[in-house]
C-alpha positions as CSV (number, residue, x, y, z in Angstrom):
1,X,30.5,-4.9,-84.7
2,X,33.2,-2.6,-86.1
3,X,30.7,0.4,-85.9
4,X,30.8,0.2,-82.1
5,X,34.5,0.8,-81.8
6,X,34.4,4.5,-82.8
7,X,31.6,5.1,-80.3
8,X,33.5,3.4,-77.4
9,X,36.7,5.2,-78.2
10,X,35.1,8.5,-78.6
11,X,33.6,8.1,-75.2
12,X,37.2,7.6,-73.9
13,X,38.1,10.9,-75.5
14,X,35.1,12.4,-73.7
15,X,36.6,11.3,-70.3
16,X,40.1,12.4,-71.3
17,X,38.8,15.9,-72.2
18,X,36.9,16.2,-68.9
19,X,40.0,15.1,-67.0
20,X,42.1,17.7,-68.7
21,X,39.6,20.5,-67.8
22,X,39.3,19.2,-64.3
23,X,43.1,19.4,-63.9
24,X,43.0,23.1,-64.9
25,X,40.2,23.9,-62.6
26,X,41.8,22.3,-59.6
27,X,45.1,24.1,-60.2
28,X,43.9,27.6,-61.0
29,X,46.6,29.0,-58.7
30,X,49.2,27.6,-61.1
31,X,47.4,29.0,-64.2
32,X,50.6,30.4,-65.6
33,X,52.1,26.9,-65.9
34,X,48.9,25.6,-67.4
35,X,48.8,28.5,-69.9
36,X,52.4,27.8,-70.9
37,X,51.8,24.1,-71.4
38,X,48.6,24.8,-73.3
39,X,50.4,27.3,-75.5
40,X,53.0,24.7,-76.4
41,X,50.3,22.1,-77.2
42,X,48.2,24.5,-79.3
43,X,51.2,25.6,-81.4
44,X,52.5,22.0,-81.9
45,X,49.2,20.4,-82.9
46,X,49.0,22.5,-86.2
47,X,52.7,21.9,-86.9
48,X,52.9,18.2,-86.3
49,X,49.3,16.9,-86.7
50,X,46.9,19.1,-88.6
51,X,49.2,20.6,-91.3
52,X,51.0,17.3,-92.2
53,X,47.7,15.5,-92.4
54,X,46.3,18.3,-94.7
55,X,49.4,18.2,-96.9
56,X,49.1,14.4,-97.3
57,X,45.5,14.8,-98.2
58,X,46.3,17.6,-100.6
59,X,48.8,15.5,-102.5
60,X,46.3,12.7,-102.8
61,X,43.6,15.0,-104.0
62,X,45.8,17.1,-106.3
63,X,45.2,20.2,-104.2
64,X,48.2,22.5,-104.1
65,X,50.2,23.0,-100.9
66,X,49.8,26.7,-101.5
67,X,46.0,26.4,-101.0
68,X,46.5,24.6,-97.8
69,X,48.7,27.4,-96.5
70,X,46.1,30.0,-97.7
71,X,43.5,28.3,-95.5
72,X,46.0,28.2,-92.6
73,X,46.4,32.0,-92.9
74,X,42.6,32.4,-93.2
75,X,42.1,30.5,-90.0
76,X,44.6,32.7,-88.2
77,X,43.1,35.9,-89.5
78,X,39.5,34.7,-88.9
79,X,40.1,34.1,-85.2
80,X,42.2,37.3,-84.9
81,X,39.4,39.3,-86.4
82,X,36.7,37.8,-84.2
83,X,38.7,38.5,-81.0
84,X,40.0,42.0,-81.9
85,X,36.8,43.4,-83.5
86,X,34.1,41.7,-81.5
87,X,35.8,40.7,-78.2
88,X,37.7,43.8,-77.3
89,X,36.0,46.8,-75.7
90,X,37.2,50.3,-74.9
91,X,36.9,51.2,-71.2
92,X,37.8,54.3,-69.2
93,X,40.6,54.0,-66.7
94,X,41.0,57.3,-64.8
95,X,41.6,60.0,-67.3
96,X,42.6,57.6,-70.1
97,X,41.0,55.0,-72.2
98,X,42.3,51.5,-72.7
99,X,41.2,48.3,-74.5
100,X,40.3,45.2,-72.6
101,X,39.3,41.8,-73.8
102,X,35.6,40.9,-73.5
103,X,34.7,37.5,-72.2
104,X,33.2,36.5,-75.5
105,X,36.7,36.1,-77.0
106,X,37.1,33.0,-74.9
107,X,33.9,31.6,-76.4
108,X,35.2,32.0,-79.9
109,X,38.5,30.2,-79.1
110,X,36.8,27.5,-77.1
111,X,34.2,27.0,-79.8
112,X,36.9,26.4,-82.4
113,X,38.5,23.9,-80.0
114,X,35.2,22.1,-79.8
115,X,34.8,22.1,-83.6
116,X,38.3,20.6,-83.8
117,X,37.2,17.9,-81.3
118,X,34.3,17.1,-83.5
119,X,36.7,16.5,-86.3
120,X,38.8,14.3,-84.0
121,X,35.8,12.1,-83.3
122,X,34.9,12.1,-86.9
123,X,38.5,11.1,-87.8
124,X,38.2,8.1,-85.5
125,X,35.2,6.8,-87.3
126,X,36.8,7.5,-90.7
127,X,39.9,5.5,-89.7
128,X,37.7,2.5,-89.0
129,X,36.2,2.9,-92.4
130,X,39.6,2.0,-93.8
131,X,40.6,-0.8,-91.3
132,X,40.9,-1.6,-87.7
133,X,44.6,-0.8,-87.3
134,X,44.2,2.8,-88.8
135,X,41.2,3.4,-86.6
136,X,43.0,2.4,-83.5
137,X,46.1,4.5,-84.3
138,X,44.0,7.6,-84.9
139,X,41.9,6.9,-81.7
140,X,45.0,6.6,-79.5
141,X,46.4,9.8,-80.9
142,X,43.1,11.7,-80.3
143,X,42.7,10.3,-76.8
144,X,46.3,11.3,-76.0
145,X,45.9,14.9,-77.1
146,X,42.3,15.4,-75.8
147,X,43.5,15.6,-72.3
148,X,45.5,18.8,-73.1
149,X,42.5,19.9,-75.3
150,X,40.4,19.9,-72.1
151,X,43.1,22.0,-70.4
152,X,43.2,24.4,-73.3
153,X,39.4,24.9,-73.4
154,X,39.3,25.9,-69.7
155,X,42.5,27.9,-70.0
156,X,41.2,29.9,-73.0
157,X,37.9,30.6,-71.2
158,X,39.4,31.7,-67.9
159,X,42.1,33.7,-69.6
160,X,39.4,35.8,-71.3
161,X,37.7,36.6,-68.0
162,X,34.9,34.1,-68.1
163,X,33.4,32.6,-65.0
164,X,34.2,29.1,-63.9
165,X,30.6,28.0,-64.6
166,X,30.9,29.2,-68.2
167,X,34.2,27.6,-68.6
168,X,32.9,24.2,-67.4
169,X,30.0,24.5,-69.9
170,X,32.4,25.0,-72.8
171,X,34.5,22.1,-71.4
172,X,31.4,19.9,-71.5
173,X,30.8,21.0,-75.1
174,X,34.4,20.2,-76.0
175,X,34.0,16.7,-74.4
176,X,30.8,15.8,-76.1
177,X,31.7,16.9,-79.7
178,X,34.1,13.9,-80.4
179,X,31.3,11.6,-79.6
180,X,29.0,13.5,-82.0
181,X,31.7,13.4,-84.6
182,X,32.1,9.6,-84.3
183,X,28.3,9.2,-84.6
184,X,28.2,11.3,-87.8
185,X,31.1,9.4,-89.3
186,X,29.0,6.2,-89.3
187,X,26.8,7.8,-92.0
188,X,29.4,9.4,-94.2
189,X,31.8,7.7,-96.6
190,X,33.8,10.4,-98.4
191,X,35.3,13.3,-96.3
192,X,38.7,14.0,-97.6
193,X,37.5,16.9,-99.9
194,X,36.3,18.8,-96.8
195,X,39.1,17.9,-94.4
196,X,41.9,19.1,-96.7
197,X,40.6,22.7,-96.2
198,X,39.0,22.4,-92.7
199,X,42.1,21.1,-90.9
200,X,44.5,23.9,-92.0
201,X,41.7,26.4,-91.1
202,X,41.7,25.1,-87.6
203,X,45.5,25.0,-87.6
204,X,45.7,28.8,-88.2
205,X,43.2,29.4,-85.4
206,X,45.2,27.3,-83.0
207,X,48.4,29.0,-83.9
208,X,46.7,32.3,-83.0
209,X,45.3,31.1,-79.7
210,X,48.7,29.6,-78.6
211,X,50.9,32.5,-79.6
212,X,48.7,35.5,-79.1
213,X,46.5,34.5,-76.1
214,X,48.2,31.9,-73.9
215,X,51.9,32.6,-74.3
216,X,51.5,36.3,-73.2
217,X,49.6,35.1,-70.2
218,X,52.3,32.5,-69.3
219,X,54.9,35.3,-69.6
220,X,53.0,37.5,-67.2
221,X,52.4,34.7,-64.6
222,X,55.8,32.9,-64.6
223,X,59.4,33.6,-65.1
224,X,60.8,33.7,-68.6
225,X,62.7,30.4,-68.1
226,X,59.8,28.6,-66.5
227,X,57.4,29.8,-69.3
228,X,59.8,28.5,-72.0
229,X,60.5,25.2,-70.3
230,X,56.8,24.4,-69.6
231,X,55.8,25.5,-73.1
232,X,58.5,23.3,-74.6
233,X,57.2,20.3,-72.6
234,X,53.7,20.8,-74.2
235,X,55.3,21.2,-77.6
236,X,57.4,18.0,-77.1
237,X,54.4,16.0,-75.9
238,X,52.6,16.6,-79.2
239,X,55.7,16.0,-81.2
240,X,56.4,12.7,-79.6
241,X,52.8,11.6,-79.8
242,X,52.9,12.5,-83.5
243,X,56.1,10.5,-84.2
244,X,55.2,7.4,-82.2
245,X,51.5,7.2,-83.0
246,X,52.0,8.2,-86.7
247,X,49.0,10.6,-86.6
């Protein structure tokens, strides 16, 4: 019976992700606010969820904190490299040349969000491997931040010049992956050796997306004070969820 809980709760994350993406789509005229909120969330998730979890695992596995930070930097550089080298093109503008982001950059960022969502679903299943209480705490935390995850996926895609149709496809991918992660977790028993490196790698990528992609967009679309306040709200949402849900 306990194996059914991760599947049920991962389906709730599926719905939460779709709801977040739908919120972004229906409020495209307020994209600056959404970009600011998403930036705050994407910066806070590594700081208050992914990195603390990685450091706890590192201590348990005798992995140095330095190695965790190395993988954080690697994740940042990896996504930076993909976007700058593969998703930026040189175009002619009058008598000059300028660089513009290609829409594929959004796919890289959204794909990393989807991979993170897979880990979210996987984590739910792993939590139930330990006991019911841990599984529920992790599931509640994942459900809580999968709503902004859906917002982030659509925001990153639209911000890179992708069509609404492509953005919705990536949203569906992001929504499905937690369910797939939960299914896979039913067949795996030992995962800590992988998560201790995978989580900080994602953390670095999210820091890049929030600080380099979404915050500049928020600054262009809204006033400085508004961008700061809305970003801070997203930041505090993750902080409070991390404190009260202990994830």
